[in-house]
C-alpha positions as a Markdown table, in Angstrom:
| # | Residue | x | y | z |
|---|---|---|---|---|
| 1 | Met | -17.2 | -15.0 | -12.8 |
| 2 | Ser | -15.5 | -11.8 | -11.6 |
| 3 | Leu | -16.3 | -8.3 | -10.4 |
| 4 | Ser | -19.0 | -6.7 | -12.5 |
| 5 | Thr | -17.3 | -3.3 | -12.4 |
| 6 | Tyr | -13.7 | -2.2 | -12.5 |
| 7 | His | -12.0 | 1.2 | -12.1 |
| 8 | Val | -10.0 | 1.2 | -15.4 |
| 9 | Ser | -6.6 | 2.9 | -15.4 |
| 10 | Thr | -6.0 | 5.0 | -18.5 |
| 11 | Asn | -2.3 | 4.8 | -18.0 |
| 12 | Tyr | -1.9 | 1.4 | -16.4 |
| 13 | Glu | 1.9 | 0.9 | -16.7 |
| 14 | Lys | 2.7 | 4.3 | -15.2 |
| 15 | Asp | 0.1 | 3.9 | -12.4 |
| 16 | Arg | 1.4 | 0.4 | -11.7 |
| 17 | Tyr | 5.0 | 1.6 | -11.4 |
| 18 | Asn | 4.1 | 4.7 | -9.3 |
| 19 | Phe | 2.1 | 2.6 | -6.8 |
| 20 | Ile | 4.7 | -0.1 | -6.4 |
| 21 | Lys | 7.4 | 2.5 | -6.0 |
| 22 | Ser | 5.3 | 4.2 | -3.3 |
| 23 | Val | 4.8 | 1.1 | -1.2 |
| 24 | Glu | 8.2 | -0.5 | -1.8 |
| 25 | Gly | 10.4 | 2.6 | -1.9 |
| 26 | Asp | 13.5 | 3.0 | -4.1 |
| 27 | Arg | 16.7 | 2.4 | -2.3 |
| 28 | Ile | 20.0 | 2.3 | -4.2 |
| 29 | Leu | 21.8 | 0.5 | -1.4 |
| 30 | Pro | 21.1 | -3.1 | -0.1 |
| 31 | Tyr | 19.1 | -3.3 | 3.1 |
| 32 | Leu | 17.4 | -5.8 | 5.4 |
| 33 | Asp | 13.6 | -5.7 | 5.1 |
| 34 | Lys | 11.4 | -6.2 | 8.2 |
| 35 | Lys | 11.8 | -10.0 | 7.9 |
| 36 | Gly | 15.6 | -9.7 | 7.7 |
| 37 | Ile | 15.7 | -10.5 | 4.0 |
| 38 | Pro | 18.5 | -8.9 | 1.9 |
| 39 | Thr | 16.7 | -6.4 | -0.4 |
| 40 | Ile | 17.5 | -3.6 | -2.8 |
| 41 | Gly | 15.8 | -1.1 | -5.2 |
| 42 | Leu | 12.0 | -1.4 | -5.4 |
| 43 | Gly | 11.8 | -4.2 | -2.9 |
| 44 | Phe | 13.9 | -6.6 | -5.0 |
| 45 | Asn | 14.4 | -9.7 | -2.9 |
| 46 | Leu | 18.0 | -10.8 | -3.4 |
| 47 | Thr | 17.4 | -14.3 | -2.1 |
| 48 | Val | 15.1 | -15.0 | -5.1 |
| 49 | Asn | 17.3 | -16.4 | -7.9 |
| 50 | Lys | 15.4 | -14.7 | -10.8 |
| 51 | Ile | 15.4 | -11.3 | -9.1 |
| 52 | Leu | 19.1 | -11.5 | -8.1 |
| 53 | Thr | 20.0 | -12.4 | -11.7 |
| 54 | Leu | 18.2 | -9.3 | -13.0 |
| 55 | Val | 19.9 | -7.1 | -10.5 |
| 56 | Leu | 23.4 | -8.5 | -11.2 |
| 57 | Lys | 22.7 | -8.0 | -14.9 |
| 58 | Glu | 22.5 | -4.3 | -14.3 |
| 59 | Phe | 25.6 | -4.5 | -12.3 |
| 60 | Gly | 27.5 | -6.2 | -15.1 |
| 61 | Val | 27.8 | -9.5 | -13.3 |
| 62 | Asn | 27.1 | -12.0 | -16.0 |
| 63 | Thr | 29.3 | -15.1 | -15.5 |
| 64 | Ser | 28.2 | -18.1 | -13.5 |
| 65 | Ala | 31.2 | -18.0 | -11.2 |
| 66 | Ala | 30.8 | -14.3 | -10.4 |
| 67 | Lys | 27.1 | -14.8 | -9.6 |
| 68 | Lys | 27.9 | -17.7 | -7.3 |
| 69 | Ser | 30.3 | -15.6 | -5.4 |
| 70 | Ile | 27.5 | -13.1 | -4.7 |
| 71 | Glu | 25.1 | -15.8 | -3.8 |
| 72 | Lys | 27.5 | -17.2 | -1.3 |
| 73 | Val | 27.7 | -13.8 | 0.4 |
| 74 | Leu | 23.9 | -13.6 | 0.6 |
| 75 | Gln | 23.6 | -17.1 | 2.2 |
| 76 | Asn | 25.1 | -15.7 | 5.4 |
| 77 | Ser | 23.1 | -14.1 | 8.1 |
| 78 | Tyr | 23.6 | -10.4 | 8.9 |
| 79 | Gly | 22.6 | -8.6 | 12.1 |
| 80 | Asn | 22.4 | -5.2 | 10.4 |
| 81 | Glu | 22.5 | -3.4 | 7.1 |
| 82 | His | 26.0 | -2.2 | 7.6 |
| 83 | Ala | 27.4 | -5.7 | 7.8 |
| 84 | Leu | 25.4 | -6.8 | 4.7 |
| 85 | Arg | 26.6 | -3.8 | 2.6 |
| 86 | Ala | 30.2 | -4.3 | 3.7 |
| 87 | Ala | 30.2 | -8.0 | 2.7 |
| 88 | Leu | 28.5 | -7.3 | -0.7 |
| 89 | Asp | 30.8 | -4.4 | -1.4 |
| 90 | Thr | 33.9 | -6.4 | -0.6 |
| 91 | Glu | 32.9 | -9.1 | -3.1 |
| 92 | Met | 31.9 | -6.6 | -5.8 |
| 93 | Ala | 35.2 | -4.8 | -5.4 |
| 94 | Asn | 37.0 | -8.1 | -5.9 |
| 95 | Leu | 35.0 | -8.8 | -9.1 |
| 96 | Tyr | 35.6 | -5.3 | -10.4 |
| 97 | Ser | 39.4 | -5.6 | -9.8 |
| 98 | Met | 39.7 | -8.8 | -11.9 |
| 99 | Gln | 41.1 | -8.7 | -15.4 |
| 100 | Pro | 38.9 | -8.5 | -17.3 |
| 101 | Pro | 36.5 | -6.9 | -14.7 |
| 102 | Gln | 33.6 | -9.2 | -13.8 |
| 103 | Ser | 31.3 | -6.3 | -12.9 |
| 104 | Asn | 30.7 | -2.7 | -14.1 |
| 105 | Arg | 31.0 | -1.2 | -10.6 |
| 106 | Ala | 33.1 | -1.6 | -7.5 |
| 107 | Ser | 30.2 | -1.6 | -5.0 |
| 108 | Phe | 26.9 | -3.4 | -4.7 |
| 109 | Ala | 24.6 | -0.5 | -5.4 |
| 110 | Phe | 22.5 | 1.1 | -8.1 |
| 111 | Ser | 23.9 | 4.4 | -9.5 |
| 112 | Gln | 22.7 | 7.7 | -8.1 |
| 113 | Gly | 20.2 | 10.0 | -9.7 |
| 114 | Ser | 18.4 | 9.4 | -13.0 |
| 115 | Ile | 20.8 | 6.7 | -14.0 |
| 116 | Gly | 20.0 | 4.7 | -10.9 |
| 117 | Asp | 16.3 | 5.3 | -11.4 |
| 118 | Ser | 16.6 | 3.9 | -14.9 |
| 119 | Glu | 18.6 | 0.8 | -13.7 |
| 120 | Met | 16.0 | 0.1 | -11.0 |
| 121 | Lys | 13.1 | 0.5 | -13.5 |
| 122 | Gln | 14.7 | -2.0 | -15.9 |
| 123 | Val | 14.9 | -4.6 | -13.1 |
| 124 | Tyr | 11.3 | -3.8 | -12.1 |
| 125 | Leu | 10.0 | -4.1 | -15.7 |
| 126 | Ala | 11.6 | -7.5 | -16.1 |
| 127 | Ala | 10.4 | -8.7 | -12.7 |
| 128 | Val | 6.8 | -7.4 | -12.8 |
| 129 | Val | 6.0 | -9.8 | -15.6 |
| 130 | Thr | 6.1 | -12.7 | -13.1 |
| 131 | Tyr | 3.7 | -10.9 | -10.8 |
| 132 | Glu | 1.3 | -10.1 | -13.6 |
| 133 | Thr | 1.2 | -13.8 | -14.5 |
| 134 | Gln | 0.4 | -14.6 | -10.9 |
| 135 | Val | -2.6 | -12.3 | -11.0 |
| 136 | Asp | -3.9 | -14.0 | -14.1 |
| 137 | Thr | -3.2 | -17.5 | -12.8 |
| 138 | Ile | -4.6 | -17.0 | -9.2 |
| 139 | Ile | -7.4 | -14.6 | -9.8 |
| 140 | Gly | -8.2 | -14.7 | -13.5 |
| 141 | Asn | -8.5 | -12.2 | -16.3 |
| 142 | Ile | -8.6 | -8.8 | -14.6 |
| 143 | Pro | -8.5 | -5.7 | -16.9 |
| 144 | Asn | -5.9 | -3.1 | -16.6 |
| 145 | Ser | -7.4 | -1.3 | -13.6 |
| 146 | Tyr | -6.8 | 0.0 | -10.1 |
| 147 | Glu | -8.1 | -3.3 | -8.8 |
| 148 | Arg | -5.4 | -5.2 | -10.8 |
| 149 | Ile | -2.7 | -2.9 | -9.5 |
| 150 | Ala | -3.8 | -3.6 | -5.9 |
| 151 | Leu | -3.8 | -7.3 | -6.6 |
| 152 | Leu | -0.4 | -7.1 | -8.3 |
| 153 | Ser | 1.0 | -5.3 | -5.3 |
| 154 | Met | -0.1 | -8.2 | -3.1 |
| 155 | Ala | 1.6 | -10.6 | -5.5 |
| 156 | Tyr | 4.7 | -8.5 | -5.4 |
| 157 | Asn | 4.7 | -8.9 | -1.7 |
| 158 | Gly | 4.0 | -12.6 | -1.8 |
| 159 | Leu | 0.5 | -12.5 | -0.3 |
| 160 | Leu | -1.8 | -13.0 | -3.2 |
| 161 | Ala | -1.3 | -16.8 | -3.4 |
| 162 | Lys | -2.2 | -17.1 | 0.3 |
| 163 | Ser | -5.5 | -15.3 | 0.0 |
| 164 | Ser | -8.1 | -17.9 | -1.0 |
| 165 | Leu | -10.9 | -15.8 | 0.6 |
| 166 | Leu | -10.0 | -12.8 | -1.5 |
| 167 | Lys | -10.1 | -14.9 | -4.7 |
| 168 | Gln | -13.5 | -16.3 | -3.8 |
| 169 | Ala | -14.9 | -12.8 | -3.0 |
| 170 | Ile | -13.8 | -11.6 | -6.5 |
| 171 | Ile | -15.3 | -14.7 | -8.1 |
| 172 | Asp | -18.6 | -14.0 | -6.2 |
| 173 | Asp | -18.6 | -10.4 | -7.3 |
| 174 | Asp | -18.5 | -9.3 | -3.7 |
| 175 | Arg | -16.4 | -6.1 | -3.8 |
| 176 | Ala | -17.0 | -5.3 | -0.1 |
| 177 | Glu | -15.7 | -8.6 | 1.0 |
| 178 | Ala | -12.7 | -8.4 | -1.3 |
| 179 | Trp | -11.9 | -4.9 | 0.1 |
| 180 | Tyr | -12.1 | -6.3 | 3.6 |
| 181 | Gln | -9.8 | -9.2 | 2.8 |
| 182 | Ile | -7.2 | -6.8 | 1.4 |
| 183 | Arg | -7.4 | -4.2 | 4.2 |
| 184 | Tyr | -7.9 | -6.3 | 7.3 |
| 185 | Ser | -7.1 | -10.0 | 6.8 |
| 186 | His | -3.3 | -9.9 | 7.1 |
| 187 | Lys | -0.6 | -10.4 | 9.7 |
| 188 | Lys | 0.3 | -7.7 | 12.1 |
| 189 | Glu | 2.6 | -5.9 | 9.7 |
| 190 | Leu | 2.7 | -3.5 | 6.7 |
| 191 | His | -0.5 | -1.8 | 7.9 |
| 192 | Lys | -0.1 | 1.3 | 5.8 |
| 193 | Arg | 0.6 | -0.7 | 2.6 |
| 194 | His | -2.6 | -2.8 | 3.1 |
| 195 | Tyr | -4.7 | 0.4 | 3.7 |
| 196 | Met | -3.3 | 1.8 | 0.4 |
| 197 | Glu | -4.0 | -1.4 | -1.5 |
| 198 | Ala | -7.6 | -1.6 | -0.2 |
| 199 | Ser | -8.2 | 2.0 | -1.0 |
| 200 | Leu | -6.8 | 1.6 | -4.5 |
| 201 | Phe | -9.0 | -1.5 | -5.0 |
| 202 | Gly | -12.0 | 0.5 | -3.9 |
| 203 | Leu | -14.9 | -0.3 | -1.7 |
| 204 | Tyr | -17.4 | 1.3 | -4.1 |
| 205 | Lys | -18.3 | 0.4 | -7.7 |
| 206 | Asn | -18.5 | 4.0 | -8.8 |
| 207 | Met | -15.6 | 6.2 | -7.7 |
| 208 | Ser | -16.9 | 9.3 | -9.6 |
| 209 | Ala | -17.9 | 12.4 | -7.7 |
| 210 | Gly | -21.6 | 13.2 | -7.5 |
| 211 | Gln | -22.7 | 9.5 | -7.9 |
| 212 | Lys | -25.1 | 8.0 | -5.4 |
| 213 | Val | -24.3 | 4.6 | -3.8 |
| 214 | Ser | -27.1 | 2.2 | -4.6 |
| 215 | Glu | -29.2 | 0.6 | -1.9 |
| 216 | Asp | -28.0 | -2.9 | -2.9 |
| 217 | Glu | -24.4 | -1.8 | -2.6 |
| 218 | Ala | -25.0 | -0.2 | 0.8 |
| 219 | Phe | -26.7 | -3.4 | 2.0 |
| 220 | Ser | -23.7 | -5.5 | 0.7 |
| 221 | Ile | -21.2 | -3.3 | 2.5 |
| 222 | Tyr | -23.2 | -3.4 | 5.8 |
| 223 | Arg | -23.5 | -7.2 | 5.5 |
| 224 | Met | -19.7 | -7.4 | 5.1 |
| 225 | Tyr | -19.4 | -5.3 | 8.3 |
| 226 | Thr | -21.8 | -7.5 | 10.3 |
| 227 | Arg | -20.1 | -10.7 | 9.0 |
| 228 | Asn | -16.5 | -9.5 | 9.8 |
| 229 | Gly | -16.7 | -6.7 | 12.3 |
| 230 | Arg | -15.8 | -8.8 | 15.3 |
| 231 | Val | -13.8 | -11.5 | 13.6 |
| 232 | Val | -10.2 | -11.5 | 14.9 |
| 233 | Thr | -7.8 | -11.7 | 12.0 |
| 234 | Asp | -4.1 | -12.6 | 11.8 |
| 235 | Ser | -3.4 | -9.0 | 12.8 |
| 236 | Val | -4.6 | -10.0 | 16.3 |
| 237 | Gln | -7.5 | -7.5 | 16.0 |
| 238 | Asp | -11.0 | -7.4 | 14.7 |
| 239 | Met | -11.8 | -4.7 | 12.1 |
| 240 | Val | -13.5 | -2.4 | 14.6 |
| 241 | Gly | -10.6 | -2.6 | 17.1 |
| 242 | Tyr | -8.1 | -2.3 | 14.3 |
| 243 | Asp | -9.7 | 1.0 | 13.1 |
| 244 | Lys | -9.9 | 2.3 | 16.7 |
| 245 | Ala | -6.2 | 1.7 | 17.1 |
| 246 | Ile | -5.6 | 3.6 | 13.9 |
| 247 | Lys | -7.7 | 6.5 | 15.2 |
| 248 | Val | -5.6 | 6.6 | 18.4 |
| 249 | Ala | -2.4 | 6.6 | 16.3 |
| 250 | Leu | -3.8 | 9.5 | 14.3 |
| 251 | Leu | -4.8 | 11.5 | 17.4 |
| 252 | Ile | -1.4 | 11.0 | 19.0 |
| 253 | Arg | 0.4 | 12.0 | 15.9 |
| 254 | Gly | -1.9 | 15.0 | 15.4 |
| 255 | Ile | -1.5 | 16.6 | 18.8 |
| 256 | Pro | 1.5 | 18.8 | 17.9 |
| 257 | Phe | -0.2 | 19.9 | 14.7 |
| 258 | Leu | -3.4 | 20.8 | 16.5 |
| 259 | Ile | -1.4 | 22.8 | 19.0 |
| 260 | Ser | 0.2 | 24.7 | 16.0 |
| 261 | Cys | -3.3 | 25.4 | 14.7 |
| 262 | Val | -4.2 | 27.1 | 18.0 |
| 263 | Phe | -1.1 | 29.3 | 17.9 |
| 264 | Phe | -1.9 | 30.1 | 14.3 |
| 265 | Arg | -5.3 | 31.3 | 15.2 |
| 266 | Ile | -4.0 | 33.4 | 18.1 |
| 267 | Leu | -1.3 | 35.0 | 16.0 |
| 268 | Thr | -3.5 | 35.8 | 13.0 |
| 269 | Arg | -6.6 | 36.7 | 15.2 |
| 270 | Thr | -8.8 | 35.7 | 12.3 |
| 271 | Ala | -12.5 | 35.6 | 12.6 |
| 272 | Leu | -12.7 | 32.3 | 10.8 |
| 273 | Pro | -13.5 | 29.2 | 12.7 |
| 274 | Met | -10.5 | 27.4 | 14.0 |
| 275 | Met | -11.0 | 24.4 | 11.8 |
| 276 | Ala | -11.1 | 26.6 | 8.7 |
| 277 | Ser | -7.9 | 28.3 | 9.7 |
| 278 | Cys | -6.2 | 25.0 | 10.3 |
| 279 | Ser | -7.3 | 23.7 | 6.9 |
| 280 | Ala | -5.7 | 26.8 | 5.4 |
| 281 | Leu | -2.3 | 26.0 | 6.7 |
| 282 | Pro | 0.3 | 24.7 | 4.3 |
| 283 | Lys | 0.2 | 21.0 | 3.8 |
| 284 | Arg | 2.7 | 19.0 | 5.7 |
| 285 | Arg | 4.1 | 15.5 | 5.1 |
| 286 | Leu | 3.4 | 12.7 | 7.6 |
| 287 | Pro | 6.1 | 10.2 | 7.1 |
| 288 | Gly | 5.5 | 6.7 | 8.5 |
| 289 | Leu | 2.0 | 7.5 | 9.6 |
| 290 | Ile | -0.5 | 4.6 | 9.4 |
| 291 | Leu | -3.3 | 6.1 | 7.4 |
| 292 | Pro | -6.8 | 4.8 | 6.9 |
| 293 | Met | -6.7 | 6.3 | 3.4 |
| 294 | Ile | -8.8 | 9.3 | 4.5 |
| 295 | Asn | -11.9 | 8.0 | 2.8 |
| 296 | His | -14.6 | 8.8 | 5.4 |
| 297 | Arg | -16.8 | 5.9 | 4.5 |
| 298 | Ser | -14.2 | 3.3 | 4.1 |
| 299 | Ser | -12.5 | 4.2 | 7.4 |
| 300 | Thr | -15.7 | 4.0 | 9.4 |
| 301 | Met | -17.4 | 0.7 | 9.0 |
| 302 | Thr | -20.4 | 1.6 | 11.3 |
| 303 | Asp | -21.0 | 4.5 | 8.9 |
| 304 | Met | -21.4 | 2.4 | 5.8 |
| 305 | Val | -25.2 | 2.1 | 5.8 |
| 306 | Phe | -25.8 | 5.8 | 5.6 |
| 307 | Thr | -24.3 | 5.8 | 2.1 |
| 308 | Met | -27.8 | 5.1 | 0.8 |
| 309 | Asp | -28.8 | 8.7 | 1.5 |
| 310 | Arg | -25.6 | 10.3 | 0.4 |
| 311 | Thr | -24.1 | 11.5 | -2.9 |
| 312 | Arg | -20.4 | 11.0 | -3.5 |
| 313 | Thr | -18.3 | 14.1 | -3.3 |
| 314 | Thr | -14.8 | 14.8 | -4.6 |
| 315 | Ala | -13.5 | 14.4 | -1.0 |
| 316 | Asp | -14.7 | 10.8 | -1.0 |
| 317 | Met | -12.9 | 9.8 | -4.2 |
| 318 | Leu | -9.8 | 7.8 | -4.3 |
| 319 | Leu | -6.7 | 9.7 | -3.2 |
| 320 | Val | -3.4 | 8.6 | -4.6 |
| 321 | Pro | -0.6 | 7.9 | -2.0 |
| 322 | Gln | 1.3 | 11.2 | -2.5 |
| 323 | Asp | -1.9 | 13.2 | -1.9 |
| 324 | Ile | -2.6 | 11.3 | 1.3 |
| 325 | Ala | 0.8 | 11.9 | 2.7 |
| 326 | Ala | 0.4 | 15.6 | 2.2 |
| 327 | Leu | -3.0 | 16.1 | 3.7 |
| 328 | Pro | -3.3 | 18.4 | 6.7 |
| 329 | Met | -3.7 | 16.5 | 9.9 |
| 330 | Val | -7.0 | 18.3 | 10.7 |
| 331 | Gln | -8.4 | 17.1 | 7.4 |
| 332 | Ile | -7.4 | 13.6 | 8.3 |
| 333 | Leu | -9.0 | 13.7 | 11.8 |
| 334 | Ser | -12.2 | 15.3 | 10.5 |
| 335 | Arg | -12.8 | 12.3 | 8.3 |
| 336 | Val | -12.2 | 9.6 | 10.9 |
| 337 | Ser | -15.1 | 9.1 | 13.2 |
| 338 | Phe | -16.7 | 6.2 | 15.1 |
| 339 | Phe | -20.3 | 6.1 | 16.4 |
| 340 | Pro | -22.8 | 3.3 | 17.2 |
| 341 | Leu | -25.3 | 2.4 | 14.5 |
| 342 | Pro | -28.9 | 3.2 | 15.6 |
| 343 | Asp | -30.9 | 0.1 | 16.5 |
| 344 | Asn | -33.8 | 1.1 | 14.2 |
| 345 | Ile | -31.5 | 1.0 | 11.3 |
| 346 | Lys | -30.0 | -2.3 | 12.3 |
| 347 | Ser | -33.4 | -3.9 | 12.5 |
| 348 | His | -34.4 | -2.3 | 9.2 |
| 349 | Leu | -31.6 | -4.0 | 7.2 |
| 350 | Ala | -31.7 | -7.6 | 6.0 |
| 351 | Leu | -28.5 | -8.9 | 7.4 |
| 352 | Ser | -26.7 | -12.2 | 6.5 |
């Protein structure tokens, strides 16, 4: 079995590429990822033989001897990116100076501009086939959907094969539990990425505006909360504490922007409420901010049960990463709230 409902992507390959690019970045120069692994492009792990072969193909390194010389460089440990780049560039310059040249460039880097974008995309298109196969092998036949993109992103990052509970939740058609496993059940790293994957996967079966959440679905979500709310995961937090930490991060990051709202109100002397005037300010980017994906319901677990009486609005629909990064801070803060669930509602629900 599998999930009974999927959010189908009408342009799957484009959506897949844009999402992977948004979580991995696109860097033309080699760098050390957070684990110290030599990486380049769209998160291309240079220590994986197949990936390195694809990258070197774009760099015109095709002979076995030339490839081995690059592999030897990558076997060393590097304390910083500068040392890594210097070592790789030295070897590439040596290959380029040979007669005939053993590479099509003198440095270990993708080209700049649109040519580099094309080079990185060619590597990505060849590499992503492996991760698509992983999704089919580990999870099963998932249609071309936002759920599949989220799962593929986890495979791309090497996490899908480690998540047996996620696989079981999908088999059991338990969307809420699958969402929880993606968003919270991970090590203390890549928080923003996991939030993005979980939001893309979706907590709700119907992502359309104006659609009511069914009573059964609300019950399922609240059961997930009572089952997992105080379970400490590998992130060294339970889900309630985790979201509270996120709220604190948002508040701290938002203080300068809120101050600017006050000055904006004073300068304009508008009669509009302060929150309205703040919302009218130009959107600003929030680089590096850990975001709970700005979905009011999915970022407030104690609020889940009240979805039985609500109708979905456009604001509750899935926001793509670039939209999230550009949201005004006030809009972010206004959608993140925490409050205790009334006892009468707790006792009313059949909890498992």
